VEXDREN-2710 file (C-alpha; in Angstrom, 1 decimal):
% VEXDREN-2710
k/r/px/py/pz
1/UNK/-12.4/4.1/-12.9
2/UNK/-11.3/1.7/-10.4
3/UNK/-9.2/-0.7/-11.8
4/UNK/-10.1/-4.2/-13.4
5/UNK/-10.8/-7.0/-11.2
6/UNK/-10.0/-10.5/-11.7
7/UNK/-12.3/-12.5/-9.9
8/UNK/-12.2/-16.3/-9.4
9/UNK/-14.9/-18.7/-7.4
10/UNK/-14.3/-22.4/-6.1
11/UNK/-17.3/-23.4/-4.1
12/UNK/-17.1/-21.4/-1.2
13/UNK/-13.8/-19.9/-1.6
14/UNK/-14.1/-16.5/-3.8
15/UNK/-11.2/-14.0/-4.4
16/UNK/-10.4/-10.9/-6.0
17/UNK/-7.3/-9.4/-7.5
18/UNK/-6.2/-6.6/-8.7
19/UNK/-3.2/-6.4/-11.1
20/UNK/-3.2/-2.5/-12.0
21/UNK/-2.8/-2.4/-7.9
22/UNK/0.4/-3.9/-6.8
23/UNK/-0.8/-7.5/-8.3
24/UNK/-3.1/-7.2/-5.2
25/UNK/-5.1/-9.9/-3.3
26/UNK/-7.9/-7.8/-2.9
27/UNK/-10.4/-9.3/-1.3
28/UNK/-10.4/-13.4/0.0
29/UNK/-14.2/-14.5/1.3
30/UNK/-15.1/-18.3/2.7
31/UNK/-18.6/-18.7/3.1
32/UNK/-19.1/-14.8/2.8
33/UNK/-16.6/-14.1/5.7
34/UNK/-13.7/-11.6/5.0
35/UNK/-10.4/-13.5/5.5
36/UNK/-8.2/-10.7/4.4
37/UNK/-8.8/-6.7/5.0
38/UNK/-11.2/-5.8/1.8
39/UNK/-10.4/-2.7/0.2
40/UNK/-12.0/0.7/1.8
41/UNK/-12.2/-0.4/5.3
42/UNK/-9.0/1.0/6.3
43/UNK/-7.9/3.7/3.6
44/UNK/-4.7/2.9/1.8
45/UNK/-4.3/-0.6/3.6
46/UNK/-6.0/-3.8/2.2
47/UNK/-5.3/-7.3/1.0
48/UNK/-2.5/-9.3/0.5
49/UNK/1.1/-7.7/-0.7
50/UNK/5.2/-8.8/-1.0
51/UNK/8.0/-7.4/-0.2
52/UNK/11.9/-7.7/0.2
53/UNK/13.3/-8.0/3.4
54/UNK/14.2/-6.4/6.0
55/UNK/12.4/-3.6/6.1
56/UNK/15.5/-1.6/6.8
57/UNK/15.9/-1.6/2.8
58/UNK/13.3/0.5/2.2
59/UNK/11.8/1.9/5.4
60/UNK/8.5/3.6/4.5
61/UNK/6.4/3.5/2.3
62/UNK/7.1/0.0/1.0
63/UNK/8.6/0.0/-2.7
64/UNK/5.9/1.1/-4.5
65/UNK/6.9/-0.5/-8.0
66/UNK/6.4/-4.0/-6.2
67/UNK/3.3/-3.2/-3.6
68/UNK/1.4/-0.8/-5.7
69/UNK/2.4/-0.1/-9.1
70/UNK/0.7/-2.2/-11.8
71/UNK/1.2/-6.1/-12.6
72/UNK/1.2/-7.6/-16.1
73/UNK/-0.9/-10.7/-16.4
74/UNK/1.3/-13.7/-17.9
75/UNK/-0.9/-16.5/-17.7
76/UNK/-4.5/-16.9/-16.4
77/UNK/-6.4/-20.0/-16.0
78/UNK/-10.1/-20.5/-14.7
79/UNK/-8.5/-21.1/-11.2
80/UNK/-5.6/-18.7/-11.0
81/UNK/-3.5/-16.1/-12.3
82/UNK/0.4/-15.3/-12.5
83/UNK/1.0/-11.7/-12.2
84/UNK/4.8/-10.3/-12.9
85/UNK/5.8/-6.4/-11.6
86/UNK/7.9/-4.7/-13.3
87/UNK/11.5/-4.3/-12.6
88/UNK/12.2/-2.0/-9.3
89/UNK/15.4/0.0/-10.2
90/UNK/15.4/1.1/-6.9
91/UNK/15.8/-2.1/-4.6
92/UNK/16.6/-3.9/-7.6
93/UNK/14.0/-7.0/-7.7
94/UNK/11.3/-8.1/-9.6
95/UNK/8.4/-10.1/-8.2
96/UNK/6.0/-12.7/-10.0
97/UNK/2.8/-14.2/-8.1
98/UNK/0.8/-17.6/-9.1
99/UNK/-2.1/-17.5/-7.3
100/UNK/-4.5/-20.7/-7.8
101/UNK/-7.9/-21.3/-6.2
102/UNK/-9.1/-24.4/-4.5
103/UNK/-12.6/-25.4/-3.0
104/UNK/-11.3/-24.7/0.5
105/UNK/-8.0/-22.7/0.1
106/UNK/-5.3/-20.9/-2.4
107/UNK/-1.5/-21.7/-2.9
108/UNK/0.3/-18.9/-3.7
109/UNK/4.3/-19.0/-4.9
110/UNK/6.1/-15.9/-5.2
111/UNK/9.3/-15.3/-7.0
112/UNK/11.8/-12.5/-6.1
113/UNK/14.2/-12.0/-8.9
114/UNK/17.6/-10.3/-8.2
115/UNK/17.4/-7.8/-11.4
116/UNK/20.9/-5.8/-10.7
117/UNK/24.1/-6.6/-11.4
118/UNK/25.6/-7.3/-8.1
119/UNK/24.4/-9.8/-5.3
120/UNK/22.0/-8.6/-3.0
121/UNK/21.1/-10.3/0.7
122/UNK/17.1/-10.5/1.1
123/UNK/14.5/-12.5/2.5
124/UNK/10.7/-13.0/0.8
125/UNK/8.1/-11.2/3.0
126/UNK/4.3/-11.8/3.1
127/UNK/1.8/-9.6/4.1
128/UNK/-1.7/-9.8/4.9
129/UNK/-3.9/-7.2/5.8
130/UNK/-6.9/-9.2/8.1
131/UNK/-9.6/-8.0/10.6
132/UNK/-8.5/-7.1/14.1
133/UNK/-10.7/-9.8/15.5
134/UNK/-10.7/-13.5/17.0
135/UNK/-7.4/-15.4/18.0
136/UNK/-4.0/-16.2/16.5
137/UNK/-2.1/-19.4/17.4
138/UNK/1.0/-21.0/15.8
139/UNK/3.6/-23.2/17.4
140/UNK/6.7/-21.1/18.9
141/UNK/9.9/-22.0/17.7
142/UNK/13.3/-21.3/19.3
143/UNK/14.3/-17.3/21.2
144/UNK/16.5/-15.7/19.9
145/UNK/19.4/-14.8/21.3
146/UNK/20.9/-11.7/19.5
147/UNK/22.2/-8.7/21.3
148/UNK/20.5/-6.5/18.0
149/UNK/17.1/-7.6/18.4
150/UNK/17.3/-6.7/21.9
151/UNK/18.8/-3.4/21.4
152/UNK/15.9/-2.9/18.6
153/UNK/13.2/-3.7/20.8
154/UNK/15.3/-1.2/23.7
155/UNK/14.8/1.9/21.0
156/UNK/11.4/1.1/19.4
157/UNK/8.9/0.2/22.4
158/UNK/6.1/-0.6/19.9
159/UNK/8.5/-3.8/18.5
160/UNK/8.4/-7.2/21.1
161/UNK/10.5/-10.1/20.1
162/UNK/10.5/-13.7/21.2
163/UNK/13.7/-13.2/23.2
164/UNK/16.0/-15.3/25.5
165/UNK/17.0/-11.9/27.1
166/UNK/13.6/-10.5/27.1
167/UNK/11.3/-10.1/30.4
168/UNK/8.9/-8.1/28.9
169/UNK/5.0/-8.9/28.5
170/UNK/3.1/-8.4/25.4
171/UNK/-0.9/-8.0/25.8
172/UNK/-3.2/-10.4/24.7
173/UNK/-0.3/-12.9/24.4
174/UNK/-0.3/-16.8/26.4
175/UNK/2.2/-19.3/25.6
176/UNK/3.0/-22.8/26.4
177/UNK/5.8/-25.3/25.2
178/UNK/3.7/-26.4/22.5
179/UNK/1.3/-23.3/21.4
180/UNK/1.4/-19.3/21.8
181/UNK/-1.7/-17.4/21.1
182/UNK/-2.9/-13.8/21.1
183/UNK/-6.1/-12.4/21.7
184/UNK/-6.4/-9.9/18.9
185/UNK/-8.6/-7.5/20.8
186/UNK/-6.6/-7.3/24.3
187/UNK/-3.5/-6.0/22.7
188/UNK/-3.8/-2.7/24.0
189/UNK/-1.5/-0.6/21.9
190/UNK/-0.5/-0.4/18.4
191/UNK/2.6/-2.7/18.1
192/UNK/4.7/-5.6/16.4
193/UNK/5.7/-8.9/17.7
194/UNK/8.1/-11.3/16.5
195/UNK/8.5/-14.6/16.3
196/UNK/10.4/-18.1/15.2
197/UNK/7.5/-20.5/14.5
198/UNK/7.4/-23.9/13.3
199/UNK/5.8/-22.9/9.5
200/UNK/1.8/-22.1/10.2
201/UNK/-0.5/-19.3/11.9
202/UNK/-3.7/-20.3/12.4
203/UNK/-6.2/-17.0/12.6
204/UNK/-9.7/-18.1/13.9
205/UNK/-12.9/-15.3/13.7
206/UNK/-16.0/-15.2/12.8
207/UNK/-16.8/-19.2/12.8
208/UNK/-13.9/-19.6/9.8
209/UNK/-10.6/-21.3/11.1
210/UNK/-7.8/-19.9/8.4
211/UNK/-5.0/-21.7/8.5
212/UNK/-1.6/-20.3/6.8
213/UNK/1.6/-23.0/6.1
214/UNK/5.1/-21.7/5.0
215/UNK/8.7/-22.8/4.5
216/UNK/9.9/-23.1/8.3
217/UNK/13.0/-21.4/9.2
218/UNK/15.3/-21.5/12.1
219/UNK/15.6/-18.3/14.5
220/UNK/19.1/-17.7/13.1
221/UNK/17.8/-18.0/9.1
222/UNK/15.8/-14.3/9.6
223/UNK/16.6/-11.3/8.5
224/UNK/18.2/-9.0/10.6
225/UNK/16.1/-7.5/13.2
226/UNK/12.8/-9.8/11.7
227/UNK/11.5/-13.1/11.9
228/UNK/9.7/-16.0/10.5
229/UNK/6.2/-14.4/11.8
230/UNK/5.4/-11.0/12.8
231/UNK/2.1/-9.9/13.9
232/UNK/1.1/-5.9/13.8
233/UNK/-2.0/-4.6/15.7
234/UNK/-3.0/-1.1/14.6
235/UNK/-5.5/-0.3/17.2
236/UNK/-5.6/3.3/16.3
237/UNK/-6.9/2.3/12.5
238/UNK/-8.5/-1.1/13.8
239/UNK/-6.8/-3.8/11.5
240/UNK/-3.6/-6.3/11.8
241/UNK/-1.4/-7.7/9.9
242/UNK/-0.1/-11.3/9.3
243/UNK/3.2/-11.7/8.1
244/UNK/5.6/-14.4/7.4
245/UNK/9.2/-14.1/6.0
246/UNK/11.6/-17.2/4.6
247/UNK/15.2/-17.4/4.7
248/UNK/17.3/-14.4/4.4
249/UNK/20.0/-15.3/1.6
250/UNK/22.2/-14.3/-1.1
251/UNK/21.0/-13.7/-4.9
252/UNK/23.4/-13.2/-7.8
253/UNK/22.6/-11.4/-10.4
254/UNK/19.3/-12.8/-12.4
255/UNK/18.8/-15.0/-9.6
256/UNK/15.8/-15.9/-7.9
257/UNK/14.2/-17.5/-5.2
258/UNK/10.5/-18.8/-4.7
259/UNK/8.7/-18.6/-1.9
260/UNK/5.9/-20.9/-1.4
261/UNK/2.7/-20.3/0.9
262/UNK/-0.6/-22.5/1.4
263/UNK/-3.8/-21.3/2.5
264/UNK/-6.4/-23.4/4.1
265/UNK/-9.9/-22.4/5.3
266/UNK/-12.5/-24.7/7.2
267/UNK/-16.0/-23.3/9.2
268/UNK/-15.5/-24.4/12.6
269/UNK/-17.8/-23.3/16.1
270/UNK/-18.7/-19.9/16.3
271/UNK/-17.6/-19.8/19.8
272/UNK/-14.3/-21.3/19.3
273/UNK/-11.9/-18.0/19.3
274/UNK/-13.5/-16.7/22.6
275/UNK/-12.5/-20.2/23.9
276/UNK/-9.1/-19.5/23.6
277/UNK/-6.5/-22.8/22.7
278/UNK/-8.6/-25.7/23.7
279/UNK/-8.0/-29.0/22.3
280/UNK/-11.1/-28.8/20.1
281/UNK/-9.3/-25.7/18.6
282/UNK/-6.1/-28.0/18.1
283/UNK/-7.7/-30.7/16.3
284/UNK/-9.2/-28.3/13.8
285/UNK/-6.2/-26.8/13.0
286/UNK/-4.2/-30.3/12.9
287/UNK/-7.0/-31.3/10.1
288/UNK/-6.2/-29.0/7.8
289/UNK/-2.2/-29.3/8.7
290/UNK/-2.5/-32.5/7.4
291/UNK/-3.9/-31.5/4.2
292/UNK/-0.9/-29.0/3.6
293/UNK/0.3/-31.8/0.8
294/UNK/-3.1/-31.0/-0.9
295/UNK/-3.8/-27.4/-0.1
296/UNK/-7.5/-26.9/0.0
297/UNK/-8.8/-30.2/-0.5
298/UNK/-10.0/-30.3/3.4
299/UNK/-13.5/-30.3/4.4
300/UNK/-15.3/-27.0/5.0
END
């Protein structure tokens, strides 16, 4: 029997949450366009999840208690839900997710609590599986300068960093002093791109602009071998991941951090993604960025 689904709708925005499967934000639709990868399209990979960073903490698979185990519903309203994982004894954390829907967006607060009896270093990490379509746009931050990330890039040809010492190129990437973009379908190989950012990422496809905003961090605040923004492209399974991380901090026993994220949605011209980073697209992004203090209230 399929797990029960918690559904909410506000105007053109619809969400489905599966508490029994990692408290997963399983589906997000805006004017009937899927903004996250829905269940079933790529077996085992869908929706929006949350992990402790860096990945070296667990390698693969991600912590099953936090990523796929049952979450309790601790609060519920007409506009949202708060969910809580079990404490994970293997990685020493417990996760709360508070998800609120509005007519043109979502507000999501992740809370990560150290349940071990000793301090832990960790960064919050949101992972959104999304359709492998359209155009990704962000404002590039400062290049990394450490030797360790360059060593990782040399060890793993699938990893790429915005790094001061790197001369490598990344398929589909275009960059200026103010904006960077990737045409998703032009990425030729399954790969990961790590970069500093300025606290936002836009994904435009199928006549829809999806802007996510998150706390901006400096390059040296990111977890080891990680970045504020990670973009993962899986060519074989035909999906991508939009990933943002917060600052790498130390949590004492019983201490928590909260990582706030806002998603904003807007209908745009159907050909906007194909045109690349144009003044028209930047103007549309600015409309949603200006709504940052009032998530989801911008025009649709």
